[in-house]
Backbone as XML, in Angstrom:
<?xml version="1.0"?>
<chain id="A" units="angstrom">
  <residue number="1" name="UNK">
    <atom name="N" x="46.659" y="-55.835" z="-55.972"/>
    <atom name="CA" x="47.807" y="-54.960" z="-55.415"/>
    <atom name="C" x="48.657" y="-54.927" z="-56.597"/>
  </residue>
  <residue number="2" name="UNK">
    <atom name="N" x="49.166" y="-53.637" z="-56.798"/>
    <atom name="CA" x="50.185" y="-53.435" z="-57.880"/>
    <atom name="C" x="51.667" y="-53.977" z="-57.417"/>
  </residue>
  <residue number="3" name="UNK">
    <atom name="N" x="52.545" y="-54.235" z="-58.259"/>
    <atom name="CA" x="53.859" y="-54.527" z="-57.776"/>
    <atom name="C" x="54.504" y="-53.459" z="-57.025"/>
  </residue>
  <residue number="4" name="UNK">
    <atom name="N" x="54.257" y="-52.204" z="-57.430"/>
    <atom name="CA" x="54.750" y="-51.054" z="-56.640"/>
    <atom name="C" x="54.103" y="-51.020" z="-55.158"/>
  </residue>
  <residue number="5" name="UNK">
    <atom name="N" x="52.954" y="-51.178" z="-55.203"/>
    <atom name="CA" x="52.244" y="-51.277" z="-53.852"/>
    <atom name="C" x="52.833" y="-52.388" z="-53.081"/>
  </residue>
  <residue number="6" name="UNK">
    <atom name="N" x="53.120" y="-53.543" z="-53.474"/>
    <atom name="CA" x="53.541" y="-54.604" z="-52.863"/>
    <atom name="C" x="55.064" y="-54.414" z="-52.421"/>
  </residue>
  <residue number="7" name="UNK">
    <atom name="N" x="55.769" y="-53.866" z="-53.249"/>
    <atom name="CA" x="57.212" y="-53.447" z="-52.873"/>
    <atom name="C" x="57.178" y="-52.504" z="-51.638"/>
  </residue>
  <residue number="8" name="UNK">
    <atom name="N" x="56.133" y="-51.613" z="-51.595"/>
    <atom name="CA" x="56.196" y="-50.693" z="-50.493"/>
    <atom name="C" x="55.827" y="-51.290" z="-49.147"/>
  </residue>
  <residue number="9" name="UNK">
    <atom name="N" x="55.188" y="-52.382" z="-49.196"/>
    <atom name="CA" x="54.594" y="-52.865" z="-47.867"/>
    <atom name="C" x="55.259" y="-54.308" z="-47.434"/>
  </residue>
  <residue number="10" name="UNK">
    <atom name="N" x="55.954" y="-55.039" z="-48.366"/>
    <atom name="CA" x="56.320" y="-56.209" z="-48.099"/>
    <atom name="C" x="57.409" y="-56.243" z="-46.907"/>
  </residue>
  <residue number="11" name="UNK">
    <atom name="N" x="58.290" y="-55.289" z="-46.972"/>
    <atom name="CA" x="59.303" y="-55.231" z="-45.833"/>
    <atom name="C" x="58.800" y="-54.939" z="-44.470"/>
  </residue>
  <residue number="12" name="UNK">
    <atom name="N" x="57.551" y="-54.263" z="-44.261"/>
    <atom name="CA" x="57.166" y="-53.949" z="-42.917"/>
    <atom name="C" x="56.274" y="-54.965" z="-42.380"/>
  </residue>
  <residue number="13" name="UNK">
    <atom name="N" x="55.940" y="-56.110" z="-43.052"/>
    <atom name="CA" x="55.114" y="-57.161" z="-42.556"/>
    <atom name="C" x="55.938" y="-58.137" z="-41.494"/>
  </residue>
  <residue number="14" name="UNK">
    <atom name="N" x="55.341" y="-58.606" z="-40.546"/>
    <atom name="CA" x="56.077" y="-59.431" z="-39.679"/>
    <atom name="C" x="56.518" y="-60.680" z="-40.306"/>
  </residue>
  <residue number="15" name="UNK">
    <atom name="N" x="57.849" y="-61.033" z="-39.891"/>
    <atom name="CA" x="58.626" y="-62.111" z="-40.560"/>
    <atom name="C" x="58.072" y="-63.377" z="-39.703"/>
  </residue>
  <residue number="16" name="UNK">
    <atom name="N" x="57.638" y="-64.478" z="-40.630"/>
    <atom name="CA" x="57.208" y="-65.787" z="-39.816"/>
    <atom name="C" x="58.332" y="-66.127" z="-38.872"/>
  </residue>
  <residue number="17" name="UNK">
    <atom name="N" x="57.905" y="-66.813" z="-37.805"/>
    <atom name="CA" x="58.962" y="-67.371" z="-36.858"/>
    <atom name="C" x="59.800" y="-68.586" z="-37.267"/>
  </residue>
  <residue number="18" name="UNK">
    <atom name="N" x="58.992" y="-69.448" z="-38.264"/>
    <atom name="CA" x="59.679" y="-70.633" z="-38.720"/>
    <atom name="C" x="61.273" y="-70.519" z="-39.389"/>
  </residue>
  <residue number="19" name="UNK">
    <atom name="N" x="61.258" y="-69.564" z="-40.266"/>
    <atom name="CA" x="62.591" y="-69.467" z="-40.870"/>
    <atom name="C" x="63.751" y="-69.281" z="-39.879"/>
  </residue>
  <residue number="20" name="UNK">
    <atom name="N" x="63.432" y="-68.686" z="-38.744"/>
    <atom name="CA" x="64.596" y="-68.521" z="-37.803"/>
    <atom name="C" x="64.642" y="-69.529" z="-36.796"/>
  </residue>
  <residue number="21" name="UNK">
    <atom name="N" x="63.964" y="-70.645" z="-36.904"/>
    <atom name="CA" x="64.025" y="-71.810" z="-36.103"/>
    <atom name="C" x="63.297" y="-71.606" z="-34.791"/>
  </residue>
  <residue number="22" name="UNK">
    <atom name="N" x="62.369" y="-70.560" z="-34.851"/>
    <atom name="CA" x="61.751" y="-70.271" z="-33.516"/>
    <atom name="C" x="60.412" y="-70.911" z="-33.425"/>
  </residue>
  <residue number="23" name="UNK">
    <atom name="N" x="60.076" y="-72.024" z="-34.007"/>
    <atom name="CA" x="58.796" y="-72.789" z="-33.946"/>
    <atom name="C" x="57.869" y="-72.427" z="-35.070"/>
  </residue>
  <residue number="24" name="UNK">
    <atom name="N" x="56.747" y="-73.037" z="-35.009"/>
    <atom name="CA" x="55.759" y="-72.797" z="-35.880"/>
    <atom name="C" x="55.833" y="-73.657" z="-37.223"/>
  </residue>
  <residue number="25" name="UNK">
    <atom name="N" x="55.128" y="-73.439" z="-38.269"/>
    <atom name="CA" x="55.215" y="-74.121" z="-39.441"/>
    <atom name="C" x="55.108" y="-73.118" z="-40.562"/>
  </residue>
  <residue number="26" name="UNK">
    <atom name="N" x="55.602" y="-73.567" z="-41.754"/>
    <atom name="CA" x="55.525" y="-72.539" z="-42.793"/>
    <atom name="C" x="54.065" y="-72.029" z="-43.078"/>
  </residue>
  <residue number="27" name="UNK">
    <atom name="N" x="53.974" y="-70.845" z="-43.476"/>
    <atom name="CA" x="52.635" y="-70.327" z="-43.977"/>
    <atom name="C" x="52.078" y="-70.909" z="-45.006"/>
  </residue>
  <residue number="28" name="UNK">
    <atom name="N" x="50.869" y="-71.021" z="-45.061"/>
    <atom name="CA" x="50.346" y="-71.791" z="-46.343"/>
    <atom name="C" x="49.676" y="-70.761" z="-47.377"/>
  </residue>
  <residue number="29" name="UNK">
    <atom name="N" x="49.789" y="-69.420" z="-47.084"/>
    <atom name="CA" x="49.201" y="-68.450" z="-47.948"/>
    <atom name="C" x="50.229" y="-67.218" z="-48.171"/>
  </residue>
  <residue number="30" name="UNK">
    <atom name="N" x="50.200" y="-66.801" z="-49.242"/>
    <atom name="CA" x="50.967" y="-65.440" z="-49.676"/>
    <atom name="C" x="50.459" y="-64.249" z="-48.914"/>
  </residue>
  <residue number="31" name="UNK">
    <atom name="N" x="51.512" y="-63.539" z="-48.276"/>
    <atom name="CA" x="51.107" y="-62.374" z="-47.596"/>
    <atom name="C" x="50.332" y="-61.343" z="-48.568"/>
  </residue>
  <residue number="32" name="UNK">
    <atom name="N" x="50.823" y="-61.358" z="-49.844"/>
    <atom name="CA" x="50.192" y="-60.444" z="-50.886"/>
    <atom name="C" x="48.766" y="-60.820" z="-51.142"/>
  </residue>
  <residue number="33" name="UNK">
    <atom name="N" x="48.485" y="-61.963" z="-51.203"/>
    <atom name="CA" x="47.105" y="-62.406" z="-51.218"/>
    <atom name="C" x="46.225" y="-62.125" z="-50.156"/>
  </residue>
  <residue number="34" name="UNK">
    <atom name="N" x="46.871" y="-62.204" z="-48.868"/>
    <atom name="CA" x="46.192" y="-61.700" z="-47.750"/>
    <atom name="C" x="45.846" y="-60.336" z="-47.617"/>
  </residue>
  <residue number="35" name="UNK">
    <atom name="N" x="46.796" y="-59.440" z="-48.041"/>
    <atom name="CA" x="46.709" y="-57.938" z="-48.029"/>
    <atom name="C" x="45.560" y="-57.697" z="-49.075"/>
  </residue>
  <residue number="36" name="UNK">
    <atom name="N" x="45.485" y="-58.551" z="-50.195"/>
    <atom name="CA" x="44.426" y="-58.241" z="-51.095"/>
    <atom name="C" x="43.096" y="-58.503" z="-50.620"/>
  </residue>
  <residue number="37" name="UNK">
    <atom name="N" x="42.974" y="-59.575" z="-49.750"/>
    <atom name="CA" x="41.643" y="-59.939" z="-49.040"/>
    <atom name="C" x="41.293" y="-58.902" z="-48.229"/>
  </residue>
  <residue number="38" name="UNK">
    <atom name="N" x="42.176" y="-58.447" z="-47.389"/>
    <atom name="CA" x="41.748" y="-57.368" z="-46.403"/>
    <atom name="C" x="41.288" y="-56.117" z="-47.161"/>
  </residue>
  <residue number="39" name="UNK">
    <atom name="N" x="42.049" y="-55.784" z="-48.154"/>
    <atom name="CA" x="41.519" y="-54.548" z="-49.084"/>
    <atom name="C" x="40.300" y="-54.802" z="-49.686"/>
  </residue>
  <residue number="40" name="UNK">
    <atom name="N" x="39.804" y="-56.090" z="-50.008"/>
    <atom name="CA" x="38.663" y="-56.501" z="-50.601"/>
    <atom name="C" x="37.527" y="-56.240" z="-49.481"/>
  </residue>
  <residue number="41" name="UNK">
    <atom name="N" x="37.736" y="-56.677" z="-48.414"/>
    <atom name="CA" x="36.891" y="-56.674" z="-47.190"/>
    <atom name="C" x="36.696" y="-55.181" z="-46.855"/>
  </residue>
  <residue number="42" name="UNK">
    <atom name="N" x="37.567" y="-54.333" z="-46.861"/>
    <atom name="CA" x="37.411" y="-52.933" z="-46.491"/>
    <atom name="C" x="36.775" y="-52.158" z="-47.575"/>
  </residue>
  <residue number="43" name="UNK">
    <atom name="N" x="37.040" y="-52.394" z="-48.810"/>
    <atom name="CA" x="36.584" y="-51.714" z="-50.075"/>
    <atom name="C" x="35.084" y="-52.127" z="-50.180"/>
  </residue>
  <residue number="44" name="UNK">
    <atom name="N" x="34.749" y="-53.321" z="-50.068"/>
    <atom name="CA" x="33.389" y="-53.765" z="-50.287"/>
    <atom name="C" x="32.475" y="-53.819" z="-48.951"/>
  </residue>
  <residue number="45" name="UNK">
    <atom name="N" x="33.051" y="-53.674" z="-47.794"/>
    <atom name="CA" x="32.071" y="-53.770" z="-46.580"/>
    <atom name="C" x="31.638" y="-55.014" z="-46.288"/>
  </residue>
  <residue number="46" name="UNK">
    <atom name="N" x="32.187" y="-56.142" z="-46.758"/>
    <atom name="CA" x="31.604" y="-57.403" z="-46.597"/>
    <atom name="C" x="32.183" y="-57.967" z="-45.341"/>
  </residue>
  <residue number="47" name="UNK">
    <atom name="N" x="31.514" y="-59.075" z="-44.750"/>
    <atom name="CA" x="31.923" y="-59.586" z="-43.634"/>
    <atom name="C" x="33.126" y="-60.707" z="-43.857"/>
  </residue>
  <residue number="48" name="UNK">
    <atom name="N" x="33.815" y="-61.143" z="-42.880"/>
    <atom name="CA" x="34.783" y="-62.078" z="-43.013"/>
    <atom name="C" x="34.264" y="-63.446" z="-43.760"/>
  </residue>
  <residue number="49" name="UNK">
    <atom name="N" x="33.184" y="-63.880" z="-43.195"/>
    <atom name="CA" x="32.560" y="-65.126" z="-43.740"/>
    <atom name="C" x="31.985" y="-65.005" z="-45.172"/>
  </residue>
  <residue number="50" name="UNK">
    <atom name="N" x="31.859" y="-63.872" z="-45.666"/>
    <atom name="CA" x="31.144" y="-63.448" z="-46.875"/>
    <atom name="C" x="32.220" y="-63.170" z="-47.959"/>
  </residue>
  <residue number="51" name="UNK">
    <atom name="N" x="33.466" y="-63.449" z="-47.749"/>
    <atom name="CA" x="34.498" y="-63.111" z="-48.789"/>
    <atom name="C" x="34.355" y="-64.010" z="-49.954"/>
  </residue>
  <residue number="52" name="UNK">
    <atom name="N" x="34.752" y="-63.392" z="-51.112"/>
    <atom name="CA" x="34.748" y="-64.249" z="-52.264"/>
    <atom name="C" x="35.572" y="-65.471" z="-52.297"/>
  </residue>
  <residue number="53" name="UNK">
    <atom name="N" x="35.269" y="-66.591" z="-52.975"/>
    <atom name="CA" x="35.962" y="-67.810" z="-52.827"/>
    <atom name="C" x="37.275" y="-67.865" z="-53.366"/>
  </residue>
  <residue number="54" name="UNK">
    <atom name="N" x="37.605" y="-66.721" z="-54.238"/>
    <atom name="CA" x="38.937" y="-66.689" z="-54.716"/>
    <atom name="C" x="39.990" y="-66.574" z="-53.542"/>
  </residue>
  <residue number="55" name="UNK">
    <atom name="N" x="39.598" y="-66.026" z="-52.480"/>
    <atom name="CA" x="40.564" y="-65.811" z="-51.339"/>
    <atom name="C" x="40.671" y="-66.992" z="-50.522"/>
  </residue>
  <residue number="56" name="UNK">
    <atom name="N" x="41.655" y="-67.222" z="-49.700"/>
    <atom name="CA" x="41.640" y="-68.331" z="-48.799"/>
    <atom name="C" x="40.511" y="-68.405" z="-47.842"/>
  </residue>
  <residue number="57" name="UNK">
    <atom name="N" x="40.458" y="-69.410" z="-47.042"/>
    <atom name="CA" x="39.280" y="-69.603" z="-46.159"/>
    <atom name="C" x="39.248" y="-68.333" z="-45.235"/>
  </residue>
  <residue number="58" name="UNK">
    <atom name="N" x="38.173" y="-67.902" z="-44.801"/>
    <atom name="CA" x="38.129" y="-66.682" z="-43.966"/>
    <atom name="C" x="38.662" y="-66.732" z="-42.566"/>
  </residue>
  <residue number="59" name="UNK">
    <atom name="N" x="38.812" y="-67.997" z="-41.956"/>
    <atom name="CA" x="39.589" y="-67.969" z="-40.624"/>
    <atom name="C" x="40.866" y="-67.789" z="-40.833"/>
  </residue>
  <residue number="60" name="UNK">
    <atom name="N" x="41.494" y="-68.231" z="-41.990"/>
    <atom name="CA" x="42.995" y="-67.899" z="-42.231"/>
    <atom name="C" x="43.244" y="-66.607" z="-42.459"/>
  </residue>
  <residue number="61" name="UNK">
    <atom name="N" x="42.374" y="-65.798" z="-43.218"/>
    <atom name="CA" x="42.369" y="-64.461" z="-43.628"/>
    <atom name="C" x="42.450" y="-63.583" z="-42.329"/>
  </residue>
  <residue number="62" name="UNK">
    <atom name="N" x="41.383" y="-64.064" z="-41.418"/>
    <atom name="CA" x="41.186" y="-63.298" z="-40.192"/>
    <atom name="C" x="42.395" y="-63.440" z="-39.356"/>
  </residue>
  <residue number="63" name="UNK">
    <atom name="N" x="42.945" y="-64.706" z="-39.310"/>
    <atom name="CA" x="44.048" y="-65.075" z="-38.266"/>
    <atom name="C" x="45.381" y="-64.096" z="-38.914"/>
  </residue>
  <residue number="64" name="UNK">
    <atom name="N" x="45.590" y="-63.948" z="-40.223"/>
    <atom name="CA" x="46.731" y="-63.022" z="-40.631"/>
    <atom name="C" x="46.439" y="-61.573" z="-40.222"/>
  </residue>
  <residue number="65" name="UNK">
    <atom name="N" x="45.137" y="-61.135" z="-40.545"/>
    <atom name="CA" x="44.780" y="-59.765" z="-40.174"/>
    <atom name="C" x="44.945" y="-59.435" z="-38.731"/>
  </residue>
  <residue number="66" name="UNK">
    <atom name="N" x="44.532" y="-60.423" z="-37.821"/>
    <atom name="CA" x="44.637" y="-60.260" z="-36.365"/>
    <atom name="C" x="46.153" y="-60.099" z="-35.915"/>
  </residue>
  <residue number="67" name="UNK">
    <atom name="N" x="47.055" y="-60.862" z="-36.577"/>
    <atom name="CA" x="48.445" y="-60.904" z="-36.214"/>
    <atom name="C" x="48.835" y="-59.455" z="-36.683"/>
  </residue>
  <residue number="68" name="UNK">
    <atom name="N" x="48.508" y="-59.066" z="-37.845"/>
    <atom name="CA" x="49.079" y="-57.776" z="-38.156"/>
    <atom name="C" x="48.575" y="-56.624" z="-37.439"/>
  </residue>
  <residue number="69" name="UNK">
    <atom name="N" x="47.244" y="-56.702" z="-37.098"/>
    <atom name="CA" x="46.703" y="-55.713" z="-36.205"/>
    <atom name="C" x="47.315" y="-55.587" z="-34.731"/>
  </residue>
  <residue number="70" name="UNK">
    <atom name="N" x="47.574" y="-56.809" z="-34.312"/>
    <atom name="CA" x="48.278" y="-56.886" z="-32.895"/>
    <atom name="C" x="49.656" y="-56.312" z="-33.041"/>
  </residue>
  <residue number="71" name="UNK">
    <atom name="N" x="50.184" y="-56.420" z="-34.196"/>
    <atom name="CA" x="51.612" y="-55.751" z="-34.416"/>
    <atom name="C" x="51.430" y="-54.322" z="-34.785"/>
  </residue>
  <residue number="72" name="UNK">
    <atom name="N" x="50.154" y="-53.763" z="-34.915"/>
    <atom name="CA" x="50.022" y="-52.401" z="-35.075"/>
    <atom name="C" x="50.441" y="-52.041" z="-36.531"/>
  </residue>
  <residue number="73" name="UNK">
    <atom name="N" x="50.084" y="-53.034" z="-37.368"/>
    <atom name="CA" x="50.275" y="-52.762" z="-38.957"/>
    <atom name="C" x="49.057" y="-52.580" z="-39.758"/>
  </residue>
  <residue number="74" name="UNK">
    <atom name="N" x="47.872" y="-52.609" z="-39.039"/>
    <atom name="CA" x="46.648" y="-52.535" z="-39.847"/>
    <atom name="C" x="45.548" y="-51.803" z="-38.943"/>
  </residue>
  <residue number="75" name="UNK">
    <atom name="N" x="44.805" y="-50.988" z="-39.613"/>
    <atom name="CA" x="43.659" y="-50.363" z="-38.810"/>
    <atom name="C" x="42.517" y="-51.407" z="-38.876"/>
  </residue>
  <residue number="76" name="UNK">
    <atom name="N" x="41.842" y="-51.260" z="-37.762"/>
    <atom name="CA" x="40.695" y="-52.187" z="-37.623"/>
    <atom name="C" x="39.577" y="-51.744" z="-38.610"/>
  </residue>
  <residue number="77" name="UNK">
    <atom name="N" x="39.069" y="-52.474" z="-39.528"/>
    <atom name="CA" x="38.065" y="-52.048" z="-40.173"/>
    <atom name="C" x="36.785" y="-52.043" z="-39.504"/>
  </residue>
  <residue number="78" name="UNK">
    <atom name="N" x="35.909" y="-51.042" z="-39.645"/>
    <atom name="CA" x="34.752" y="-51.077" z="-38.754"/>
    <atom name="C" x="33.597" y="-50.676" z="-39.534"/>
  </residue>
</chain>
């Protein structure tokens, strides 16, 4: 993801609850890296479990994606 692309999407991503004192814990992965992972999945048509090892573990990537999907921020890859 280019810097320009990141600048256009970072402000629409859901803000984690922990900075506002609403529970939870700090996120362990960068949102930009998660978007790159979802883009890789969609571009290459791979399954979550078959993602390259450069990305975080697939359950974490899927959890981010599901949260964004539920917030109506992502189209479901099919």
